[in-house]
C-alpha positions as CSV (number, residue, x, y, z in Angstrom):
1,X,7.6,-54.1,-61.4
2,X,8.4,-57.8,-61.2
3,X,11.2,-57.4,-63.7
4,X,12.8,-54.6,-61.7
5,X,12.4,-56.6,-58.4
6,X,14.1,-59.6,-59.9
7,X,16.9,-57.5,-61.4
8,X,17.8,-55.5,-58.2
9,X,16.8,-58.0,-55.5
10,X,13.9,-57.9,-52.9
11,X,15.7,-55.8,-50.3
12,X,16.6,-52.9,-52.7
13,X,13.1,-53.1,-54.1
14,X,11.6,-52.6,-50.7
15,X,14.0,-49.7,-50.1
16,X,12.9,-48.0,-53.3
17,X,9.2,-48.5,-52.6
18,X,9.7,-47.0,-49.1
19,X,11.4,-44.0,-50.6
20,X,8.7,-43.7,-53.3
21,X,5.9,-43.8,-50.7
22,X,7.6,-41.1,-48.7
23,X,8.0,-39.0,-51.8
24,X,4.2,-39.1,-52.3
25,X,3.9,-36.8,-49.2
26,X,6.7,-34.4,-50.3
27,X,6.2,-30.7,-49.8
28,X,6.9,-30.0,-53.5
29,X,3.8,-30.5,-55.6
30,X,5.7,-31.8,-58.7
31,X,7.5,-34.4,-56.6
32,X,4.2,-35.6,-55.0
33,X,2.5,-35.8,-58.4
34,X,5.4,-37.8,-60.0
35,X,5.7,-40.1,-57.1
36,X,2.0,-40.9,-57.1
37,X,2.1,-41.7,-60.8
38,X,5.1,-44.0,-60.4
39,X,3.5,-45.7,-57.3
40,X,0.3,-46.4,-59.2
41,X,2.3,-47.9,-62.1
42,X,4.5,-50.3,-60.1
43,X,2.3,-51.1,-57.1
44,X,-1.1,-52.8,-57.9
45,X,-2.1,-53.4,-54.2
46,X,-1.1,-50.6,-51.8
47,X,-2.1,-52.3,-48.5
48,X,-0.2,-55.4,-49.3
49,X,2.8,-53.4,-50.5
50,X,2.8,-51.3,-47.3
51,X,2.8,-54.5,-45.1
52,X,5.7,-55.8,-47.2
53,X,7.8,-52.7,-46.8
54,X,6.6,-51.6,-43.4
55,X,9.8,-52.5,-41.5
56,X,12.0,-50.6,-44.0
57,X,9.5,-47.7,-44.1
58,X,9.3,-47.4,-40.3
59,X,13.1,-47.4,-40.0
60,X,13.3,-44.7,-42.6
61,X,10.5,-42.6,-41.0
62,X,12.1,-42.8,-37.5
63,X,15.4,-41.6,-39.0
64,X,13.6,-38.7,-40.7
65,X,11.8,-37.8,-37.5
66,X,15.0,-37.9,-35.4
67,X,16.3,-34.5,-34.6
68,X,20.0,-33.7,-34.9
69,X,20.6,-36.9,-36.8
70,X,24.1,-37.9,-37.6
71,X,25.7,-37.7,-41.0
72,X,24.6,-41.2,-41.9
73,X,20.9,-40.2,-41.7
74,X,19.1,-40.6,-45.0
75,X,16.9,-37.7,-46.3
76,X,14.7,-37.8,-49.3
77,X,15.8,-36.0,-52.5
78,X,13.5,-34.5,-55.1
79,X,13.6,-37.8,-57.0
80,X,12.4,-39.8,-54.0
81,X,15.7,-41.5,-53.5
82,X,17.8,-41.4,-50.3
83,X,20.7,-38.9,-50.2
84,X,23.3,-38.3,-47.5
85,X,23.0,-35.1,-45.4
86,X,26.2,-33.8,-46.9
87,X,24.8,-34.2,-50.4
88,X,21.7,-32.3,-49.4
89,X,23.8,-29.4,-48.1
90,X,25.9,-29.4,-51.3
91,X,22.8,-29.2,-53.5
92,X,21.4,-26.4,-51.5
93,X,24.5,-24.2,-51.6
94,X,25.0,-22.2,-54.7
95,X,28.1,-23.6,-56.5
96,X,29.3,-20.2,-57.5
97,X,29.1,-18.8,-53.9
98,X,32.5,-19.8,-52.5
99,X,32.3,-17.3,-49.7
100,X,29.0,-18.5,-48.1
101,X,29.2,-18.2,-44.3
102,X,29.0,-21.1,-41.9
103,X,26.0,-19.5,-40.3
104,X,24.1,-19.6,-43.6
105,X,25.1,-23.3,-44.1
106,X,23.8,-24.1,-40.7
107,X,20.4,-22.4,-41.3
108,X,20.0,-24.2,-44.6
109,X,20.8,-27.5,-43.0
110,X,18.3,-26.7,-40.2
111,X,15.6,-25.9,-42.8
112,X,16.3,-29.2,-44.6
113,X,16.0,-31.2,-41.3
114,X,12.7,-29.5,-40.4
115,X,11.3,-30.3,-43.8
116,X,12.4,-33.8,-43.4
117,X,10.6,-34.2,-40.1
118,X,7.4,-32.7,-41.6
119,X,7.5,-35.2,-44.5
120,X,8.1,-38.1,-42.1
121,X,5.2,-37.0,-39.9
122,X,2.8,-36.7,-42.8
123,X,3.8,-40.1,-44.1
124,X,3.1,-41.8,-40.8
125,X,-0.2,-40.1,-40.5
126,X,-1.1,-41.1,-44.0
127,X,-0.4,-44.8,-43.3
128,X,-2.5,-44.9,-40.2
129,X,-5.4,-43.0,-41.8
130,X,-5.5,-45.3,-44.8
131,X,-4.9,-48.8,-43.3
132,X,-4.6,-48.1,-39.6
133,X,-6.8,-51.1,-38.5
134,X,-4.6,-53.5,-40.4
135,X,-1.2,-51.9,-39.9
136,X,-1.2,-50.7,-36.3
137,X,-0.5,-54.1,-34.8
138,X,2.7,-54.2,-36.9
139,X,3.6,-50.5,-36.9
140,X,3.7,-49.9,-33.2
141,X,6.0,-52.9,-32.3
142,X,8.4,-51.6,-35.0
143,X,8.4,-48.2,-33.3
144,X,9.0,-49.8,-29.9
145,X,11.9,-51.8,-31.3
146,X,13.5,-48.7,-32.7
147,X,12.9,-47.0,-29.3
148,X,14.6,-49.7,-27.4
149,X,17.6,-50.0,-29.7
150,X,18.1,-46.3,-30.5
151,X,20.0,-43.5,-28.8
152,X,18.4,-40.4,-27.2
153,X,17.9,-38.7,-30.6
154,X,16.3,-41.8,-32.1
155,X,14.0,-42.2,-29.1
156,X,12.8,-38.6,-29.6
157,X,12.1,-39.5,-33.2
158,X,10.1,-42.5,-32.2
159,X,8.1,-40.3,-29.8
160,X,7.3,-38.0,-32.6
161,X,6.2,-41.0,-34.6
162,X,4.0,-42.2,-31.9
163,X,2.4,-38.7,-31.6
164,X,1.7,-38.8,-35.3
165,X,0.2,-42.3,-35.1
166,X,-2.1,-41.2,-32.2
167,X,-3.1,-38.0,-33.9
168,X,-4.1,-40.0,-37.0
169,X,-6.2,-42.6,-35.1
170,X,-9.9,-42.2,-34.7
171,X,-11.4,-42.2,-31.2
172,X,-12.5,-45.8,-31.7
173,X,-9.1,-46.9,-33.0
174,X,-7.3,-45.2,-30.1
175,X,-9.5,-46.9,-27.4
176,X,-9.3,-50.3,-29.1
177,X,-5.5,-50.1,-29.4
178,X,-4.8,-48.6,-26.0
179,X,-3.1,-51.8,-24.8
180,X,-0.7,-51.4,-27.7
181,X,-0.1,-47.7,-27.6
182,X,-0.1,-46.9,-23.8
183,X,2.9,-49.1,-22.8
184,X,5.0,-47.6,-25.6
185,X,4.1,-44.0,-24.5
186,X,4.6,-44.9,-20.8
187,X,8.2,-46.1,-21.6
188,X,8.8,-42.8,-23.3
189,X,7.5,-40.9,-20.4
190,X,9.7,-42.7,-17.9
191,X,12.8,-42.4,-20.0
192,X,15.9,-41.0,-18.3
193,X,16.4,-38.3,-20.9
194,X,14.3,-35.2,-20.2
195,X,14.0,-34.5,-23.9
196,X,12.7,-38.0,-24.6
197,X,10.2,-37.7,-21.7
198,X,9.0,-34.4,-22.9
199,X,8.3,-35.8,-26.4
200,X,6.7,-38.8,-24.8
201,X,4.3,-36.4,-23.1
202,X,3.6,-34.9,-26.5
203,X,2.6,-38.4,-27.7
204,X,0.3,-38.8,-24.7
205,X,-1.3,-35.5,-25.4
206,X,-2.3,-36.8,-28.9
207,X,-3.5,-40.1,-27.4
208,X,-5.6,-38.2,-24.8
209,X,-7.2,-36.1,-27.5
210,X,-8.5,-39.3,-29.1
211,X,-9.1,-41.7,-26.2
212,X,-9.9,-39.1,-23.5
213,X,-10.1,-40.4,-19.9
214,X,-9.4,-44.0,-21.1
215,X,-5.9,-42.8,-22.0
216,X,-5.3,-41.6,-18.4
217,X,-6.7,-44.8,-16.9
218,X,-4.3,-46.8,-19.1
219,X,-1.2,-44.8,-18.2
220,X,-1.7,-43.3,-14.7
221,X,-1.9,-46.5,-12.6
222,X,1.4,-47.7,-13.9
223,X,3.0,-44.3,-13.5
224,X,1.9,-44.1,-9.9
225,X,3.0,-47.6,-9.2
226,X,6.5,-46.7,-10.6
227,X,6.4,-43.6,-8.4
228,X,5.6,-45.5,-5.2
229,X,8.0,-48.4,-5.9
230,X,11.1,-46.6,-7.0
231,X,10.8,-42.9,-6.0
232,X,12.8,-42.0,-9.0
233,X,13.0,-38.6,-10.8
234,X,11.8,-40.0,-14.1
235,X,8.3,-40.7,-12.7
236,X,8.1,-37.3,-11.1
237,X,9.3,-35.6,-14.3
238,X,6.7,-37.6,-16.3
239,X,3.8,-36.3,-14.2
240,X,5.1,-32.8,-14.6
241,X,5.4,-33.3,-18.4
242,X,1.9,-34.7,-18.6
243,X,0.4,-31.7,-16.7
244,X,2.3,-29.3,-18.9
245,X,0.9,-30.8,-22.1
246,X,-2.8,-31.2,-20.9
247,X,-3.0,-29.2,-17.7
248,X,-6.7,-28.4,-17.5
249,X,-7.9,-31.9,-18.5
250,X,-5.4,-33.9,-16.5
251,X,-5.0,-31.9,-13.2
252,X,-8.5,-32.9,-12.1
253,X,-7.5,-36.5,-12.5
254,X,-3.9,-36.4,-11.4
255,X,-4.3,-34.4,-8.1
256,X,-6.9,-36.7,-6.5
257,X,-4.9,-39.8,-7.7
258,X,-1.7,-38.5,-6.1
259,X,-3.4,-37.6,-2.9
260,X,-5.3,-40.9,-2.6
261,X,-2.4,-42.9,-1.0
262,X,-2.2,-43.3,2.8
263,X,0.4,-42.6,4.0
264,X,1.4,-39.9,1.5
265,X,4.8,-40.7,0.2
266,X,7.5,-38.0,-0.4
267,X,7.6,-39.2,-4.0
268,X,4.0,-38.2,-4.4
269,X,4.6,-34.9,-2.8
270,X,7.4,-34.2,-5.2
271,X,5.2,-35.2,-8.1
272,X,2.5,-32.7,-6.8
273,X,5.1,-30.0,-6.8
274,X,6.3,-30.9,-10.3
275,X,2.7,-31.0,-11.5
276,X,2.0,-27.5,-10.0
277,X,5.1,-26.1,-11.6
278,X,3.9,-27.3,-15.0
279,X,0.1,-26.7,-14.7
280,X,0.3,-23.4,-12.8
281,X,-3.1,-21.8,-12.3
282,X,-4.9,-25.1,-13.1
283,X,-3.8,-26.4,-9.7
284,X,-5.3,-23.4,-7.9
285,X,-8.7,-25.0,-6.9
286,X,-6.8,-28.0,-5.3
287,X,-4.3,-26.1,-3.1
288,X,-6.6,-26.5,-0.1
289,X,-6.9,-30.2,-0.6
290,X,-3.1,-30.6,-1.0
291,X,-2.3,-28.6,2.1
292,X,-4.9,-30.4,4.3
293,X,-3.8,-33.8,3.1
294,X,-0.1,-33.1,3.7
295,X,-0.8,-31.6,7.1
296,X,-2.9,-34.6,8.1
297,X,0.0,-36.9,7.1
298,X,2.6,-34.8,8.9
299,X,0.6,-34.9,12.1
300,X,0.4,-38.7,12.0
301,X,4.0,-39.3,10.8
302,X,7.0,-38.9,13.2
303,X,9.8,-38.7,10.6
304,X,10.9,-35.1,10.9
305,X,13.0,-34.9,7.7
306,X,10.3,-36.5,5.5
307,X,7.7,-34.2,7.1
308,X,9.7,-31.1,6.3
309,X,10.1,-32.1,2.7
310,X,6.4,-32.9,2.3
311,X,5.5,-29.5,3.8
312,X,7.9,-27.9,1.3
313,X,6.2,-29.7,-1.5
314,X,2.8,-28.4,-0.4
315,X,4.2,-24.9,-0.2
316,X,5.6,-25.2,-3.7
317,X,2.2,-26.2,-5.0
318,X,0.6,-23.1,-3.4
319,X,3.4,-20.8,-4.6
320,X,3.2,-22.1,-8.2
321,X,-0.6,-21.7,-8.3
322,X,-0.5,-18.3,-6.7
323,X,2.2,-16.9,-9.1
324,X,0.3,-18.3,-12.1
325,X,-3.3,-17.3,-11.5
326,X,-5.7,-16.4,-8.8
327,X,-3.4,-15.4,-6.0
328,X,-6.2,-14.3,-3.7
329,X,-8.1,-17.6,-3.9
330,X,-5.0,-19.7,-3.6
331,X,-3.6,-17.8,-0.6
332,X,-7.1,-17.9,1.0
333,X,-7.1,-21.7,0.8
334,X,-3.7,-21.7,2.5
335,X,-4.9,-19.3,5.2
336,X,-7.9,-21.4,6.0
337,X,-5.8,-24.1,7.7
338,X,-4.6,-21.5,10.2
339,X,-8.2,-21.0,11.5
340,X,-8.6,-24.6,12.8
341,X,-9.0,-25.3,16.5
342,X,-6.3,-28.0,16.6
343,X,-2.9,-26.6,17.6
344,X,-0.9,-29.2,15.7
345,X,-2.8,-28.3,12.5
346,X,-2.2,-24.6,13.1
347,X,1.5,-25.2,13.7
348,X,1.9,-27.2,10.5
349,X,-0.2,-24.6,8.5
350,X,2.1,-21.8,9.8
351,X,5.1,-23.9,8.7
352,X,3.6,-24.3,5.2
353,X,3.0,-20.5,5.1
354,X,6.7,-19.9,5.9
355,X,7.7,-22.3,3.2
356,X,5.2,-20.7,0.8
357,X,6.8,-17.2,1.2
358,X,10.3,-18.8,0.8
359,X,9.1,-20.6,-2.4
360,X,8.1,-17.3,-4.0
361,X,11.8,-16.3,-4.4
362,X,12.0,-12.9,-6.1
363,X,9.0,-13.4,-8.3
364,X,6.7,-11.2,-6.3
365,X,9.0,-9.0,-4.3
366,X,7.8,-5.7,-5.9
367,X,4.2,-6.9,-6.7
368,X,1.8,-4.8,-4.6
369,X,-1.2,-6.6,-6.1
370,X,0.2,-10.0,-5.1
371,X,1.0,-8.9,-1.6
372,X,-2.5,-7.5,-1.2
373,X,-3.8,-10.9,-2.0
374,X,-1.9,-12.2,1.1
375,X,-3.9,-9.8,3.5
376,X,-5.8,-12.6,5.2
377,X,-2.8,-14.8,5.6
378,X,-0.6,-12.0,7.0
379,X,-3.4,-11.0,9.4
380,X,-3.7,-14.5,10.7
381,X,0.1,-14.8,11.1
382,X,0.3,-11.5,13.0
383,X,-2.5,-12.5,15.2
384,X,-0.6,-15.8,15.8
385,X,2.0,-13.8,17.8
386,X,-0.6,-14.0,20.6
387,X,-1.0,-17.7,20.4
388,X,-0.9,-19.5,23.7
389,X,0.5,-22.7,22.2
390,X,4.2,-22.6,21.5
391,X,4.1,-24.6,18.2
392,X,1.7,-22.4,16.3
393,X,3.4,-19.3,17.7
394,X,6.8,-20.3,16.5
395,X,5.4,-21.2,13.1
396,X,3.8,-17.7,12.8
397,X,7.1,-16.1,13.7
398,X,8.9,-18.1,11.1
399,X,6.3,-17.3,8.5
400,X,6.5,-13.5,9.2
401,X,10.3,-13.7,8.9
402,X,9.9,-15.5,5.5
403,X,7.3,-12.9,4.5
404,X,9.7,-10.1,5.2
405,X,12.4,-11.8,3.0
406,X,10.0,-12.5,0.1
407,X,8.9,-8.9,-0.5
408,X,10.8,-5.6,-0.8
409,X,10.4,-3.2,2.1
410,X,8.6,-0.8,-0.2
411,X,6.0,-3.4,-1.0
412,X,5.6,-4.5,2.6
413,X,5.0,-0.8,3.6
414,X,1.6,-1.0,1.8
415,X,0.4,-3.4,4.6
416,X,1.5,-1.3,7.6
417,X,-2.1,-0.3,8.5
418,X,-3.2,-4.0,8.3
419,X,-0.3,-5.1,10.6
420,X,-0.8,-2.3,13.0
421,X,-4.6,-2.8,13.4
422,X,-4.1,-6.6,13.8
423,X,-1.4,-6.1,16.5
424,X,-3.7,-3.7,18.4
425,X,-6.7,-6.0,18.1
426,X,-4.7,-9.1,19.2
427,X,-3.2,-7.2,22.1
428,X,-6.6,-6.0,23.2
429,X,-8.1,-9.5,23.1
430,X,-5.1,-10.8,25.1
431,X,-5.3,-8.0,27.7
432,X,-8.9,-8.8,28.6
433,X,-8.6,-12.6,28.3
434,X,-9.2,-14.6,31.5
435,X,-5.6,-16.0,31.4
436,X,-4.0,-12.6,31.4
437,X,-6.4,-11.3,34.0
438,X,-5.4,-14.1,36.4
439,X,-1.6,-13.9,35.8
440,X,-1.2,-10.2,35.5
441,X,1.3,-8.1,33.6
442,X,4.3,-10.5,34.0
443,X,3.1,-12.5,31.0
444,X,3.7,-10.6,27.6
445,X,0.5,-9.8,25.8
446,X,2.0,-11.1,22.6
447,X,4.5,-13.8,23.5
448,X,5.5,-14.0,19.8
449,X,7.2,-10.6,20.2
450,X,9.3,-11.9,23.1
451,X,12.7,-13.4,22.3
452,X,11.8,-16.8,23.7
453,X,13.4,-19.0,21.1
454,X,16.5,-17.4,19.3
455,X,17.0,-16.9,16.4
456,X,13.3,-16.5,16.0
457,X,12.6,-12.8,16.1
458,X,9.2,-11.4,15.0
459,X,10.2,-7.8,15.9
460,X,13.0,-8.0,13.4
461,X,10.6,-8.8,10.7
462,X,8.1,-6.1,11.6
463,X,9.9,-2.9,12.7
464,X,11.6,-2.2,9.3
465,X,8.2,-1.7,7.8
466,X,7.3,1.0,10.3
467,X,10.7,2.7,9.9
468,X,10.5,2.8,6.2
469,X,7.2,4.6,6.3
470,X,8.5,6.9,9.0
471,X,11.4,7.9,6.7
472,X,9.8,7.9,3.3
473,X,6.1,8.7,3.4
474,X,3.9,11.8,3.9
475,X,3.6,13.6,7.2
476,X,0.3,11.9,8.0
477,X,1.6,8.4,7.2
478,X,4.8,9.1,9.2
479,X,2.7,10.0,12.2
480,X,0.8,6.7,11.9
481,X,4.1,4.8,11.6
482,X,5.5,6.6,14.7
483,X,2.5,5.7,16.7
484,X,2.9,2.2,15.4
485,X,6.5,2.1,16.6
486,X,5.3,3.0,20.1
487,X,2.7,0.2,20.0
488,X,5.2,-2.3,18.8
489,X,7.8,-1.3,21.4
490,X,5.2,-1.5,24.2
491,X,4.3,-5.1,23.1
492,X,7.8,-6.4,22.8
493,X,9.8,-7.8,25.6
494,X,12.8,-5.9,27.0
495,X,15.1,-8.8,26.0
496,X,13.9,-8.4,22.4
497,X,14.2,-4.7,22.4
498,X,17.8,-4.8,23.6
499,X,18.7,-6.3,20.2
500,X,17.0,-3.6,18.1
501,X,16.7,-0.5,20.2
502,X,19.6,1.3,18.5
503,X,18.3,0.6,15.0
504,X,14.8,1.8,16.0
505,X,16.0,4.9,17.8
506,X,18.3,6.2,15.1
507,X,15.5,7.0,12.5
508,X,13.3,8.4,15.2
509,X,15.9,10.9,16.3
510,X,16.6,11.8,12.6
511,X,12.9,12.5,11.9
512,X,12.1,14.5,15.1
513,X,15.0,16.8,14.3
514,X,13.4,18.0,11.1
515,X,10.6,20.5,10.7
516,X,7.4,18.5,10.9
517,X,3.9,19.0,12.3
518,X,3.4,18.9,16.1
519,X,1.4,15.7,15.6
520,X,4.4,13.9,14.1
521,X,6.8,15.2,16.7
522,X,4.5,14.2,19.5
523,X,4.3,10.6,18.1
524,X,8.1,10.3,17.6
525,X,8.9,11.7,21.0
526,X,6.4,9.3,22.5
527,X,8.1,6.4,20.8
528,X,11.5,7.5,22.0
529,X,10.2,7.8,25.6
530,X,8.8,4.2,25.4
531,X,12.2,3.0,24.1
532,X,14.0,4.7,27.0
533,X,11.6,3.3,29.5
534,X,11.8,-0.3,28.3
535,X,15.4,-0.6,27.0
536,X,17.3,2.3,28.7
537,X,20.8,0.7,28.8
538,X,20.7,-0.1,25.1
539,X,20.4,3.6,24.2
540,X,23.3,4.9,26.2
541,X,25.2,5.7,23.0
542,X,22.3,8.1,22.1
543,X,22.1,10.0,25.4
544,X,23.7,13.2,24.1
545,X,21.5,13.4,21.1
546,X,18.4,12.4,23.1
547,X,19.1,15.0,25.8
548,X,19.5,17.7,23.2
549,X,16.4,16.6,21.4
550,X,14.2,16.6,24.5
551,X,15.6,19.9,25.9
552,X,15.1,21.6,22.5
553,X,11.4,20.6,22.4
554,X,10.9,21.6,26.0
555,X,12.3,25.1,25.7
556,X,11.3,26.2,22.2
557,X,8.2,28.3,21.6
558,X,5.7,26.9,19.1
559,X,6.4,27.5,15.4
560,X,4.3,30.1,13.6
561,X,0.7,29.1,12.9
562,X,0.9,26.3,15.5
563,X,-1.7,26.0,18.2
564,X,-0.3,26.3,21.7
565,X,-2.3,23.2,22.8
566,X,-0.7,21.1,20.0
567,X,2.8,22.3,20.9
568,X,2.1,21.6,24.6
569,X,1.6,17.9,23.7
570,X,5.1,17.9,22.1
571,X,6.5,19.4,25.4
572,X,4.7,16.8,27.5
573,X,6.2,13.9,25.5
574,X,9.7,15.5,25.6
575,X,9.2,15.8,29.4
576,X,8.3,12.1,29.6
577,X,11.4,11.2,27.6
578,X,13.6,13.4,29.8
579,X,12.3,11.6,32.9
580,X,13.5,8.3,31.6
581,X,16.8,9.8,30.2
582,X,17.8,11.5,33.5
583,X,19.3,8.4,35.2
584,X,21.5,7.8,32.1
585,X,22.8,11.4,31.6
586,X,26.4,12.2,32.6
587,X,25.7,15.9,32.4
588,X,22.8,16.4,34.7
589,X,24.2,19.5,36.4
590,X,24.3,21.3,33.1
591,X,20.8,20.2,32.3
592,X,19.5,21.6,35.6
593,X,21.1,24.9,35.0
594,X,19.8,25.0,31.4
595,X,16.2,24.3,32.5
596,X,16.3,26.6,35.5
597,X,17.7,29.4,33.3
598,X,15.0,28.9,30.7
599,X,12.3,29.1,33.3
600,X,13.4,32.3,34.8
601,X,14.2,33.9,31.4
602,X,10.6,33.3,30.3
603,X,9.5,35.0,33.4
604,X,11.4,38.2,32.9
605,X,11.4,38.3,29.1
606,X,9.1,41.0,27.9
607,X,8.7,39.2,24.5
608,X,6.9,36.3,26.3
609,X,4.6,38.6,28.3
610,X,2.0,36.6,30.2
611,X,0.7,34.6,27.2
612,X,-0.8,31.1,27.6
613,X,2.2,29.6,25.9
614,X,4.6,31.3,28.4
615,X,2.6,29.9,31.3
616,X,2.6,26.4,29.7
617,X,6.3,26.6,29.1
618,X,7.0,27.6,32.7
619,X,4.9,24.7,34.0
620,X,6.6,22.2,31.7
621,X,10.1,23.4,32.7
622,X,9.3,23.2,36.4
623,X,7.9,19.7,36.0
624,X,11.0,18.7,34.1
625,X,13.2,19.9,37.0
626,X,11.0,18.1,39.5
627,X,11.3,14.9,37.4
628,X,15.1,15.1,37.2
629,X,15.4,15.7,40.9
630,X,13.0,12.9,41.7
631,X,14.5,10.4,39.2
632,X,18.1,11.3,40.1
633,X,20.8,8.6,39.6
634,X,23.1,7.4,42.4
635,X,25.5,10.3,41.4
636,X,24.8,13.5,43.4
637,X,24.1,16.9,41.9
638,X,26.7,19.7,42.4
639,X,25.7,22.2,45.1
640,X,25.9,25.1,42.6
641,X,23.4,23.4,40.3
642,X,21.0,22.7,43.2
643,X,21.3,26.3,44.3
644,X,20.4,27.6,40.7
645,X,17.3,25.3,40.7
646,X,16.3,26.4,44.2
647,X,16.5,30.1,43.2
648,X,14.3,29.5,40.1
649,X,11.7,27.6,42.1
650,X,11.5,30.3,44.8
651,X,11.2,33.0,42.2
652,X,8.3,31.2,40.5
653,X,6.6,30.1,43.6
654,X,4.8,33.5,43.9
655,X,3.9,33.7,40.2
656,X,0.5,35.1,39.3
657,X,-0.6,31.9,37.6
658,X,-1.8,29.3,40.1
659,X,-0.5,26.4,38.0
660,X,3.0,27.8,37.8
661,X,3.1,28.5,41.5
662,X,1.9,25.0,42.2
663,X,4.6,23.5,40.0
664,X,7.3,25.6,41.6
665,X,6.2,24.5,45.1
666,X,6.3,20.9,44.0
667,X,9.9,21.5,42.8
668,X,10.8,23.0,46.2
669,X,9.3,19.9,47.9
670,X,11.4,17.6,45.7
671,X,14.5,19.7,46.6
672,X,13.8,19.3,50.3
673,X,13.5,15.5,49.9
674,X,16.8,15.5,48.0
675,X,18.5,17.6,50.6
676,X,17.2,15.5,53.5
677,X,18.4,12.3,51.8
678,X,21.9,13.9,51.6
């Protein structure tokens, strides 16, 4: 060995020994055996030799661990000597195969690079396991030097080397050398290159396996200090990377540490969001703490832009946790903040809820199980439409709008019953509240359904759910939806209805024209009557269709196998709608003749006889005529139309049925009042 060293020089000798030591860990057994035999022959003292060649060996190992190394990167041949990448590829390709594809060449080169990294990793681990106590103080500074001087690819290789060093350390060694290892890993975590930072997190994971909580305590304070001082993306990304590599173990330490600062900086909020995106379900138990802490800060802070961003971060934490794990528990924590007595807290919580639904994107738009986990939150938001305080009420409207955008209409339809019951309950509470009893009906029961702050519009978020069920579901479900439309219309303000009356009325007219049960027709006609009463001028375009619809259901006999009492309810609702339509109709004379003719025809038609339905029909038609005469518009009726109605009323005033006669006399009285006013 001495003769060889003197013949070739010390530097070349160290290079050969470094290559020989690496070859001792080669994947080929024959190479390993030969290298071990040669090493034993020329190296009498392994620890001393390793310290002598350590600098050369580390440089070589970093090069081997570096991915996508350049053409000058040295690899280890089967003889243990360094070869150029090109030489390796030439050896691996069959000399007789002149038509080998470029894809095959690339795959072979990739396999060679992967094998090179494996050998480098095993070599570093072997060094630490054998003489770690003596070599670590020299090895780590050499890795740090290579990190500081190298490019991105070299720094990735150094991170892989640090990971191997940490993995090879015992728990005692890792704790004792934390001051040496932690700064190097921290530099890697804060590197500007995302790839380097990711591999730095890999090195930290190995350190954490050995040193446990001590590793976190050695790295986290410096990381948080960097986060607070510079507010740069590298610190935020580093926290996200740490959580991704050791989510369960680190989240319980990272979240409290990030929330401990007062006031809470935006940088820490961004770090919490990055942590949640990486750790997912592991953050679930801490969503409530995050939301409460952020809301408390927002209430105390007056910087609107910073507050908005912090609330967004809290919402992103909740969304990431809900999409990754226990959605019910996560959303339940979010909803709890809406139950507090402080209006400022409820307003901020509603804002977080809106941002939460916005943060879901399209991830849960068709997920019925996920939307069912939001039941409690949706219930509180719908109830919030009755809030007396403006801030929470606006927040609830925004949240319901975001909710409607986050889920498909088919998915939202599964919550129709929940929304309807909540609206009814909230309205009932408001109706009997002391405030409403004192002020009367001028104040809306649910101010959130009034268009008090455009473009906020809760009605726009809710009514599509009702209409979808009305058009797509079973007859029973359609009936529930139609009744719900009536309730929704009754609770909304006229100003709000003006914007949506046409879109609501169209599907109602379409459904009532088909063959459905009397119960469904009754519900739909009732909804149309409510719309006409509250927003008549908005429906002028539908007057011809509405007039034909109401008259049809007034005059028609009940369908087969339909109870007369059930069909009479349909007629009563058609009559109510006609009463509100009369002032809008341009063809009242024709309507009067039509109704009067139908009443007298049923009297003389032998097919009707004197059945209960015939009597009910006559009563309804006479009431309709009275209603139109009473609710007449400014425009006068033609004398001919009035004469036809008068003749019909006189003919029926002596009917056998007392009810029919009474309705006819009421009509005659209405005609007298009309004639007197002329």
